[in-house]
C-alpha angles and dihedrals in degrees: 000000000000089000091051094053092045092053092044092050092047091049091052091049093049093047090051093050092047091053091051091049090052092053092050091051092050091049092050091055092051096049140003112277120246119229091258091050090050090051090049091048092050091048095053097075090049089052090051091049090049091050091049091048091049091049091050091049091050091049092048090049090051090052091049091050090067105093110204112218121247135195113289117262104245098166095110107020121162099207094195091053090045091052090050090050091051091052090050094047092048089071090064096053119105122191133207088234118029112244095013134086112207117201120196117211144147104241099207099086110091128220090020096052130342144143126264135172109247110189088333094311125111113247133177113224139161138114092282088056091048089053091050090051090050091053091050091048091053088052091046094232140121117275127223130180117209113200110210137149113290095238092053099054099087092045091053090046093057090041088060098239092118132032100214138017111216113168109124091286115180110214102241124169090250093054092043089056088060102036140006117261128210131223113290115272097183136021124209143143141243126251142191113227127202138171112277089231088065095054093112093052100061139047101172150325093306090069092068105079134123113344093030128097131212132189133218139163116270113259093006134128087248090061090056092046090053091055091047102044103030104028095155096052120092108258118219110194118193134177098240137038094228088057090054091049090051090052089052095047092048093052094246092123131026100221142000133219106225134165107261099241090050092045091051089053092054093047090055093054103029112063093191096059134075142172110252098189147330116268117228110246130163101206103051106171146070128255137182115250117226129184111273111269096011093129095163092059094042094053091047093049091048090053092050092047090051089052098049092046092047098047095044097248093121091055089051091049090055094046093049093046092052090051092049091047092054092047094050092047092048 
């Protein structure tokens, strides 16, 4: 929002200065300019440059003001004090439905969140789901997972139909303008996947120019990375990661941008796929999305994340989710 007002203000200033410059030019054509008018005319471009410079500085300051979350510092954690803090913060948490924490996710992103058959019944599991359950347990409430399209999660969050968005979200400035993001609970990278039969064709991202096609999930970080790193390739955006993998396996696209942990899972179970290379990305990590301005929920979630990272539970969640992912794929 700060960036919007900065740009709007700068635009108004520049428009105003341009209009003044136009009037001065018209006057100079109608009559010879006096020395003071000439000085004013010469000063106008400098004023415009100053205004542009000021606008650029304001915009840069707004960008710098966005503090990207990091992993919690657990080097000197007093667990008893942390537990007491969690209990205290729980009193400030309000839920969309009393007595129930609803987590929004897109359950097609193993090992983060995915479907399995548990004694014949469909069940959503994954380390994101385990984290959501831990947050609900600390609140002492029921836990519900709502499976929705990835690009709808943040909208539903701000609409109040879900309490948290946990779906491997990287905390980018654009997302943080729409919602609040927690501390990181997991760090990972981004990868470009190809068919193993094409290993001799490609050496890196630069090989995917015009005439090539790449896939990515709609509304995801991977979609943005595809536009950034392979701008000349045709981009195929699909709602789910399994759909992208199917397009790759059936030769309908040449490569796919996939989060590294997810890509590694596919490589273990799909003999015809491989990771070609890592994709450069500044914000490598996952964060919980909270409705904008819901400070009580954000503080509580940050405290729980700090606890599960510090006591090793988060590492166990990841390990268990990877094992389940391999079993379900096998």
